[in-house]
TIRO-2110 file (N, C-alpha, C; in Angstrom, 1 decimal):
// TIRO-2110
-16.1, -12.5, 6.1, N, 1, A
-14.7, -12.1, 6.4, CA, 1, A
-14.0, -12.2, 5.0, C, 1, A
-13.2, -11.2, 4.8, N, 2, A
-12.4, -11.1, 3.6, CA, 2, A
-11.3, -12.1, 3.5, C, 2, A
-11.1, -12.6, 2.4, N, 3, A
-10.0, -13.6, 2.2, CA, 3, A
-8.8, -12.9, 1.5, C, 3, A
-7.6, -13.6, 1.6, N, 4, A
-6.4, -13.1, 1.0, CA, 4, A
-6.6, -13.0, -0.6, C, 4, A
-7.4, -13.9, -1.2, N, 5, A
-7.6, -13.8, -2.6, CA, 5, A
-8.4, -12.5, -2.9, C, 5, A
-9.4, -12.2, -2.1, N, 6, A
-10.1, -10.9, -2.3, CA, 6, A
-9.2, -9.7, -2.2, C, 6, A
-8.4, -9.7, -1.2, N, 7, A
-7.4, -8.6, -1.0, CA, 7, A
-6.5, -8.5, -2.2, C, 7, A
-6.0, -9.6, -2.7, N, 8, A
-5.1, -9.5, -3.8, CA, 8, A
-5.8, -9.0, -5.1, C, 8, A
-7.1, -9.4, -5.2, N, 9, A
-7.8, -8.9, -6.4, CA, 9, A
-8.0, -7.4, -6.3, C, 9, A
-8.1, -6.9, -5.1, N, 10, A
-8.3, -5.4, -5.0, CA, 10, A
-7.0, -4.6, -5.1, C, 10, A
-6.0, -5.2, -4.5, N, 11, A
-4.7, -4.4, -4.4, CA, 11, A
-3.8, -4.8, -5.6, C, 11, A
-4.0, -5.9, -6.2, N, 12, A
-3.2, -6.4, -7.3, CA, 12, A
-2.1, -7.4, -6.7, C, 12, A
-1.6, -8.2, -7.6, N, 13, A
-0.7, -9.3, -7.2, CA, 13, A
0.7, -9.0, -7.5, C, 13, A
1.1, -7.7, -7.7, N, 14, A
2.5, -7.4, -8.0, CA, 14, A
3.4, -7.8, -6.8, C, 14, A
4.4, -8.6, -7.0, N, 15, A
5.3, -8.9, -6.0, CA, 15, A
6.7, -8.6, -6.4, C, 15, A
7.4, -7.8, -5.7, N, 16, A
8.8, -7.5, -6.0, CA, 16, A
9.7, -8.5, -5.4, C, 16, A
10.6, -9.1, -6.3, N, 17, A
11.4, -10.2, -5.9, CA, 17, A
12.9, -9.8, -6.2, C, 17, A
13.8, -10.6, -5.6, N, 18, A
15.2, -10.5, -5.8, CA, 18, A
15.8, -11.9, -5.7, C, 18, A
17.0, -12.0, -6.4, N, 19, A
17.7, -13.3, -6.4, CA, 19, A
18.5, -13.3, -5.1, C, 19, A
18.8, -14.5, -4.6, N, 20, A
19.6, -14.6, -3.4, CA, 20, A
21.1, -14.2, -3.5, C, 20, A
21.6, -14.2, -4.8, N, 21, A
22.9, -13.7, -5.0, CA, 21, A
23.1, -12.2, -5.1, C, 21, A
21.9, -11.5, -5.2, N, 22, A
22.0, -10.1, -5.4, CA, 22, A
22.5, -9.5, -4.1, C, 22, A
23.1, -8.3, -4.2, N, 23, A
23.6, -7.6, -3.0, CA, 23, A
22.5, -7.0, -2.2, C, 23, A
22.7, -6.9, -0.9, N, 24, A
21.8, -6.2, 0.0, CA, 24, A
21.5, -4.8, -0.5, C, 24, A
22.6, -4.2, -1.0, N, 25, A
22.4, -2.8, -1.5, CA, 25, A
21.4, -2.7, -2.6, C, 25, A
21.4, -3.7, -3.5, N, 26, A
20.4, -3.7, -4.6, CA, 26, A
19.0, -3.9, -4.0, C, 26, A
18.9, -4.8, -3.0, N, 27, A
17.6, -5.0, -2.4, CA, 27, A
17.1, -3.8, -1.7, C, 27, A
17.9, -3.1, -1.0, N, 28, A
17.5, -1.9, -0.3, CA, 28, A
17.1, -0.8, -1.3, C, 28, A
17.8, -0.7, -2.4, N, 29, A
17.5, 0.3, -3.4, CA, 29, A
16.1, 0.0, -4.0, C, 29, A
15.8, -1.3, -4.3, N, 30, A
14.5, -1.6, -4.8, CA, 30, A
13.4, -1.3, -3.8, C, 30, A
13.6, -1.6, -2.6, N, 31, A
12.6, -1.3, -1.6, CA, 31, A
12.4, 0.2, -1.5, C, 31, A
13.4, 1.0, -1.5, N, 32, A
13.3, 2.4, -1.4, CA, 32, A
12.5, 2.9, -2.7, C, 32, A
12.9, 2.5, -3.8, N, 33, A
12.2, 2.9, -5.1, CA, 33, A
10.8, 2.6, -5.1, C, 33, A
10.4, 1.4, -4.6, N, 34, A
9.0, 0.9, -4.7, CA, 34, A
8.2, 1.2, -3.5, C, 34, A
8.9, 1.8, -2.4, N, 35, A
8.1, 2.1, -1.2, CA, 35, A
7.6, 0.9, -0.5, C, 35, A
8.4, -0.2, -0.4, N, 36, A
8.0, -1.4, 0.2, CA, 36, A
9.0, -1.7, 1.3, C, 36, A
8.6, -2.6, 2.2, N, 37, A
9.4, -3.0, 3.4, CA, 37, A
10.1, -4.4, 3.3, C, 37, A
9.8, -5.1, 2.2, N, 38, A
10.3, -6.5, 2.1, CA, 38, A
10.3, -6.9, 0.7, C, 38, A
11.3, -7.8, 0.4, N, 39, A
11.4, -8.4, -1.0, CA, 39, A
11.3, -9.9, -0.8, C, 39, A
10.6, -10.6, -1.6, N, 40, A
10.6, -12.1, -1.6, CA, 40, A
11.9, -12.5, -2.4, C, 40, A
12.6, -13.4, -1.8, N, 41, A
13.8, -13.9, -2.5, CA, 41, A
13.5, -15.2, -3.2, C, 41, A
13.7, -15.1, -4.5, N, 42, A
13.4, -16.2, -5.4, CA, 42, A
14.6, -16.8, -6.1, C, 42, A
14.7, -18.1, -6.2, N, 43, A
15.7, -18.7, -7.0, CA, 43, A
15.0, -19.4, -8.1, C, 43, A
14.9, -18.8, -9.3, N, 44, A
14.1, -19.3, -10.4, CA, 44, A
12.6, -19.1, -10.0, C, 44, A
11.9, -20.1, -10.0, N, 45, A
10.5, -20.0, -9.5, CA, 45, A
10.2, -20.5, -8.1, C, 45, A
11.3, -20.7, -7.4, N, 46, A
11.2, -21.3, -6.0, CA, 46, A
11.4, -20.1, -5.0, C, 46, A
10.5, -20.1, -4.0, N, 47, A
10.6, -19.2, -2.9, CA, 47, A
11.7, -19.7, -2.0, C, 47, A
12.8, -18.9, -1.8, N, 48, A
13.8, -19.4, -0.9, CA, 48, A
14.0, -18.5, 0.4, C, 48, A
13.3, -17.4, 0.4, N, 49, A
13.5, -16.5, 1.5, CA, 49, A
12.7, -15.2, 1.4, C, 49, A
12.8, -14.4, 2.4, N, 50, A
12.3, -13.1, 2.4, CA, 50, A
13.3, -12.2, 3.1, C, 50, A
13.5, -11.0, 2.5, N, 51, A
14.4, -10.0, 3.1, CA, 51, A
13.7, -8.7, 3.4, C, 51, A
13.7, -8.3, 4.7, N, 52, A
13.0, -7.1, 5.1, CA, 52, A
14.0, -6.0, 5.5, C, 52, A
13.4, -4.8, 5.7, N, 53, A
14.2, -3.7, 6.3, CA, 53, A
14.8, -4.1, 7.7, C, 53, A
14.0, -4.9, 8.4, N, 54, A
14.4, -5.4, 9.7, CA, 54, A
15.6, -6.2, 9.6, C, 54, A
15.7, -7.1, 8.6, N, 55, A
16.8, -8.0, 8.4, CA, 55, A
18.1, -7.1, 8.1, C, 55, A
17.9, -6.1, 7.3, N, 56, A
19.0, -5.2, 6.9, CA, 56, A
19.5, -4.5, 8.2, C, 56, A
18.6, -3.9, 9.0, N, 57, A
19.0, -3.2, 10.2, CA, 57, A
19.7, -4.1, 11.2, C, 57, A
19.2, -5.3, 11.4, N, 58, A
19.8, -6.2, 12.4, CA, 58, A
21.0, -7.0, 11.9, C, 58, A
21.1, -7.3, 10.7, N, 59, A
22.1, -8.2, 10.2, CA, 59, A
23.2, -7.6, 9.3, C, 59, A
23.0, -6.3, 9.0, N, 60, A
24.0, -5.6, 8.2, CA, 60, A
24.5, -4.4, 9.0, C, 60, A
23.6, -3.5, 9.2, N, 61, A
24.0, -2.2, 9.9, CA, 61, A
24.6, -2.5, 11.3, C, 61, A
23.8, -3.2, 12.1, N, 62, A
24.3, -3.5, 13.5, CA, 62, A
25.5, -4.4, 13.6, C, 62, A
25.8, -5.1, 12.5, N, 63, A
26.9, -6.0, 12.6, CA, 63, A
28.1, -5.4, 11.8, C, 63, A
28.0, -4.2, 11.3, N, 64, A
29.1, -3.5, 10.6, CA, 64, A
29.4, -4.1, 9.3, C, 64, A
28.5, -4.8, 8.6, N, 65, A
28.7, -5.4, 7.3, CA, 65, A
28.5, -4.3, 6.2, C, 65, A
29.0, -4.7, 5.0, N, 66, A
28.9, -3.8, 3.9, CA, 66, A
27.7, -4.3, 3.1, C, 66, A
26.7, -3.4, 2.8, N, 67, A
25.6, -3.7, 2.1, CA, 67, A
25.9, -4.1, 0.6, C, 67, A
27.0, -3.5, 0.1, N, 68, A
27.4, -3.8, -1.3, CA, 68, A
28.1, -5.2, -1.4, C, 68, A
28.7, -5.6, -0.3, N, 69, A
29.4, -6.9, -0.3, CA, 69, A
28.7, -8.1, 0.3, C, 69, A
27.5, -7.8, 0.9, N, 70, A
26.8, -8.9, 1.5, CA, 70, A
25.6, -9.3, 0.6, C, 70, A
25.4, -10.6, 0.4, N, 71, A
24.3, -11.0, -0.5, CA, 71, A
23.0, -11.2, 0.3, C, 71, A
22.0, -11.1, -0.4, N, 72, A
20.7, -11.3, 0.2, CA, 72, A
20.6, -12.7, 0.9, C, 72, A
21.2, -13.7, 0.3, N, 73, A
21.2, -15.0, 0.9, CA, 73, A
21.8, -15.0, 2.3, C, 73, A
22.8, -14.2, 2.6, N, 74, A
23.4, -14.1, 3.9, CA, 74, A
22.6, -13.6, 5.0, C, 74, A
21.6, -12.7, 4.7, N, 75, A
20.8, -12.1, 5.7, CA, 75, A
19.3, -12.4, 5.6, C, 75, A
18.8, -13.0, 4.6, N, 76, A
17.4, -13.3, 4.4, CA, 76, A
16.9, -14.2, 5.5, C, 76, A
15.6, -14.2, 5.7, N, 77, A
14.9, -15.2, 6.5, CA, 77, A
14.6, -16.3, 5.6, C, 77, A
15.2, -17.5, 5.9, N, 78, A
14.9, -18.6, 5.0, CA, 78, A
13.8, -19.6, 5.4, C, 78, A
13.3, -19.4, 6.6, N, 79, A
12.2, -20.2, 7.0, CA, 79, A
10.9, -19.3, 6.9, C, 79, A
10.4, -19.2, 5.7, N, 80, A
9.4, -18.3, 5.4, CA, 80, A
8.0, -18.8, 5.7, C, 80, A
7.3, -18.1, 6.5, N, 81, A
5.8, -18.4, 6.7, CA, 81, A
5.1, -17.8, 5.5, C, 81, A
4.1, -18.6, 5.1, N, 82, A
3.3, -18.1, 3.9, CA, 82, A
1.8, -18.5, 4.1, C, 82, A
0.9, -17.9, 3.3, N, 83, A
-0.5, -18.3, 3.4, CA, 83, A
-1.0, -18.7, 2.0, C, 83, A
-2.1, -19.3, 2.0, N, 84, A
-2.8, -19.6, 0.7, CA, 84, A
-3.9, -18.5, 0.5, C, 84, A
-4.4, -18.4, -0.7, N, 85, A
-5.4, -17.4, -0.9, CA, 85, A
-6.7, -17.5, -0.2, C, 85, A
-7.0, -18.7, 0.3, N, 86, A
-8.3, -19.0, 1.1, CA, 86, A
-8.2, -18.5, 2.5, C, 86, A
-7.1, -18.2, 3.0, N, 87, A
-7.0, -17.7, 4.4, CA, 87, A
-7.7, -16.4, 4.6, C, 87, A
-8.2, -16.1, 5.7, N, 88, A
-8.9, -14.8, 6.0, CA, 88, A
-7.9, -13.8, 6.5, C, 88, A
-8.2, -12.6, 6.4, N, 89, A
-7.3, -11.5, 6.8, CA, 89, A
-7.2, -11.6, 8.3, C, 89, A
-8.2, -11.9, 9.0, N, 90, A
-8.1, -12.1, 10.5, CA, 90, A
-7.0, -13.2, 10.8, C, 90, A
-7.0, -14.3, 10.1, N, 91, A
-6.0, -15.3, 10.3, CA, 91, A
-4.6, -14.8, 10.0, C, 91, A
-4.5, -14.1, 8.9, N, 92, A
-3.2, -13.5, 8.6, CA, 92, A
-2.7, -12.6, 9.7, C, 92, A
-3.6, -11.7, 10.1, N, 93, A
-3.2, -10.7, 11.2, CA, 93, A
-2.8, -11.5, 12.5, C, 93, A
-3.5, -12.5, 12.8, N, 94, A
-3.2, -13.3, 14.0, CA, 94, A
-1.8, -14.0, 13.8, C, 94, A
-1.5, -14.5, 12.7, N, 95, A
-0.3, -15.2, 12.4, CA, 95, A
0.9, -14.2, 12.4, C, 95, A
0.7, -13.0, 11.8, N, 96, A
1.7, -12.0, 11.8, CA, 96, A
2.0, -11.4, 13.2, C, 96, A
1.0, -11.2, 13.9, N, 97, A
1.1, -10.7, 15.3, CA, 97, A
1.8, -11.8, 16.2, C, 97, A
1.4, -13.0, 16.1, N, 98, A
2.0, -14.1, 16.9, CA, 98, A
3.5, -14.3, 16.6, C, 98, A
3.8, -14.2, 15.3, N, 99, A
5.2, -14.5, 14.9, CA, 99, A
6.0, -13.2, 14.7, C, 99, A
5.4, -12.1, 15.0, N, 100, A
6.1, -10.8, 14.9, CA, 100, A
6.8, -10.6, 13.6, C, 100, A
6.0, -10.8, 12.5, N, 101, A
6.4, -10.5, 11.2, CA, 101, A
5.4, -9.5, 10.5, C, 101, A
5.8, -8.9, 9.4, N, 102, A
4.9, -7.9, 8.8, CA, 102, A
4.5, -8.3, 7.4, C, 102, A
5.1, -9.4, 6.8, N, 103, A
4.8, -9.7, 5.4, CA, 103, A
4.6, -11.2, 5.3, C, 103, A
3.6, -11.6, 4.5, N, 104, A
3.3, -13.0, 4.2, CA, 104, A
3.2, -13.2, 2.7, C, 104, A
4.1, -14.0, 2.1, N, 105, A
3.9, -14.4, 0.7, CA, 105, A
2.7, -15.2, 0.6, C, 105, A
2.1, -15.2, -0.6, N, 106, A
0.9, -16.0, -0.8, CA, 106, A
1.2, -17.0, -1.9, C, 106, A
1.0, -18.3, -1.6, N, 107, A
1.4, -19.3, -2.5, CA, 107, A
0.1, -20.1, -2.9, C, 107, A
0.0, -20.4, -4.1, N, 108, A
-1.1, -21.2, -4.6, CA, 108, A
-0.5, -22.3, -5.5, C, 108, A
-0.7, -23.6, -5.1, N, 109, A
-0.1, -24.7, -5.9, CA, 109, A
1.5, -24.5, -5.9, C, 109, A
2.1, -24.1, -4.8, N, 110, A
3.5, -23.9, -4.7, CA, 110, A
4.0, -22.8, -5.6, C, 110, A
3.1, -21.9, -6.1, N, 111, A
3.5, -20.8, -7.0, CA, 111, A
3.2, -19.5, -6.3, C, 111, A
4.2, -18.5, -6.3, N, 112, A
4.0, -17.2, -5.6, CA, 112, A
3.0, -16.4, -6.4, C, 112, A
1.9, -16.0, -5.8, N, 113, A
0.9, -15.2, -6.5, CA, 113, A
0.7, -13.8, -5.9, C, 113, A
1.3, -13.5, -4.8, N, 114, A
1.2, -12.2, -4.1, CA, 114, A
1.9, -12.2, -2.8, C, 114, A
1.7, -11.1, -2.1, N, 115, A
2.2, -10.9, -0.8, CA, 115, A
1.3, -9.9, -0.1, C, 115, A
1.0, -10.2, 1.2, N, 116, A
0.2, -9.3, 2.0, CA, 116, A
1.0, -8.8, 3.2, C, 116, A
0.8, -7.6, 3.5, N, 117, A
1.5, -7.0, 4.7, CA, 117, A
0.4, -6.8, 5.8, C, 117, A
0.9, -6.6, 7.0, N, 118, A
0.0, -6.3, 8.1, CA, 118, A
-0.8, -5.0, 7.8, C, 118, A
-0.1, -4.1, 7.1, N, 119, A
-0.8, -2.8, 6.7, CA, 119, A
-1.9, -3.0, 5.7, C, 119, A
-1.7, -3.9, 4.8, N, 120, A
-2.7, -4.3, 3.8, CA, 120, A
-4.0, -4.8, 4.5, C, 120, A
-3.7, -5.7, 5.5, N, 121, A
-4.8, -6.3, 6.2, CA, 121, A
-5.6, -5.3, 7.0, C, 121, A
-4.9, -4.4, 7.7, N, 122, A
-5.5, -3.4, 8.6, CA, 122, A
-6.3, -2.5, 7.7, C, 122, A
-5.7, -2.0, 6.6, N, 123, A
-6.4, -1.1, 5.7, CA, 123, A
-7.7, -1.7, 5.2, C, 123, A
-7.7, -3.0, 4.8, N, 124, A
-8.9, -3.7, 4.2, CA, 124, A
-9.9, -3.8, 5.3, C, 124, A
-9.5, -4.2, 6.5, N, 125, A
-10.5, -4.4, 7.6, CA, 125, A
-11.2, -3.1, 8.0, C, 125, A
-10.4, -2.1, 8.1, N, 126, A
-10.9, -0.8, 8.5, CA, 126, A
-11.9, -0.3, 7.4, C, 126, A
-11.5, -0.4, 6.1, N, 127, A
-12.3, 0.0, 5.0, CA, 127, A
-13.7, -0.7, 5.1, C, 127, A
-13.7, -2.0, 5.3, N, 128, A
-14.9, -2.8, 5.4, CA, 128, A
-15.8, -2.3, 6.6, C, 128, A
-15.1, -2.1, 7.7, N, 129, A
-15.9, -1.6, 8.9, CA, 129, A
-16.5, -0.2, 8.6, C, 129, A
-15.8, 0.7, 7.9, N, 130, A
-16.3, 2.0, 7.6, CA, 130, A
-17.5, 1.8, 6.7, C, 130, A
-17.5, 0.9, 5.8, N, 131, A
-18.6, 0.7, 4.9, CA, 131, A
-19.8, 0.2, 5.6, C, 131, A
-19.6, -0.8, 6.5, N, 132, A
-20.7, -1.3, 7.3, CA, 132, A
-21.3, -0.2, 8.2, C, 132, A
-20.5, 0.6, 8.8, N, 133, A
-20.9, 1.7, 9.7, CA, 133, A
-21.8, 2.7, 8.8, C, 133, A
-21.3, 3.0, 7.7, N, 134, A
-22.1, 3.9, 6.8, CA, 134, A
-23.4, 3.4, 6.4, C, 134, A
-23.4, 2.1, 6.1, N, 135, A
-24.7, 1.4, 5.8, CA, 135, A
-25.7, 1.4, 7.0, C, 135, A
-25.2, 1.1, 8.2, N, 136, A
-26.0, 1.2, 9.4, CA, 136, A
-26.5, 2.6, 9.6, C, 136, A
-25.7, 3.6, 9.5, N, 137, A
-26.1, 5.0, 9.7, CA, 137, A
-27.2, 5.3, 8.7, C, 137, A
-27.0, 4.9, 7.5, N, 138, A
-28.0, 5.2, 6.4, CA, 138, A
-29.3, 4.5, 6.8, C, 138, A
-29.3, 3.3, 7.2, N, 139, A
-30.5, 2.5, 7.6, CA, 139, A
-31.2, 3.2, 8.8, C, 139, A
-30.4, 3.6, 9.8, N, 140, A
-31.0, 4.3, 11.0, CA, 140, A
-31.7, 5.6, 10.6, C, 140, A
-31.1, 6.3, 9.7, N, 141, A
-31.7, 7.6, 9.2, CA, 141, A
-32.9, 7.3, 8.3, C, 141, A
-33.1, 6.1, 7.9, N, 142, A
-34.2, 5.8, 7.0, CA, 142, A
-33.9, 6.0, 5.5, C, 142, A
-32.6, 6.0, 5.2, N, 143, A
-32.2, 6.3, 3.8, CA, 143, A
-32.3, 5.1, 2.9, C, 143, A
END
């Protein structure tokens, strides 16, 4: 079974972050530019939250707030679930499904080293299954 570390090695460990004092507008702009659905909120080197498009929709748009006047700290999820690099993708998918979240920061020795999304996990698992199927088909054909 593939681990989070293996996934990060293949996809890269780039993590887009934002400060808690930044405006929600700035966060949404970064997410749109980078094609991502969440930003890790960091205060210096400390993980203090995560802000997703879902947070924006539910805590800004639906409450009639201004994205330029609202800070990330005001709407971020501050009780952040995270994983370590040794966790398997199956464990991550189970956690994300159970908690109804789509992103998990990856911490090693209390340091942010990456982030995995449910999409990353699905893509990696499907890719591995396709490889295994191709190998079995090749074996059956005598290749």
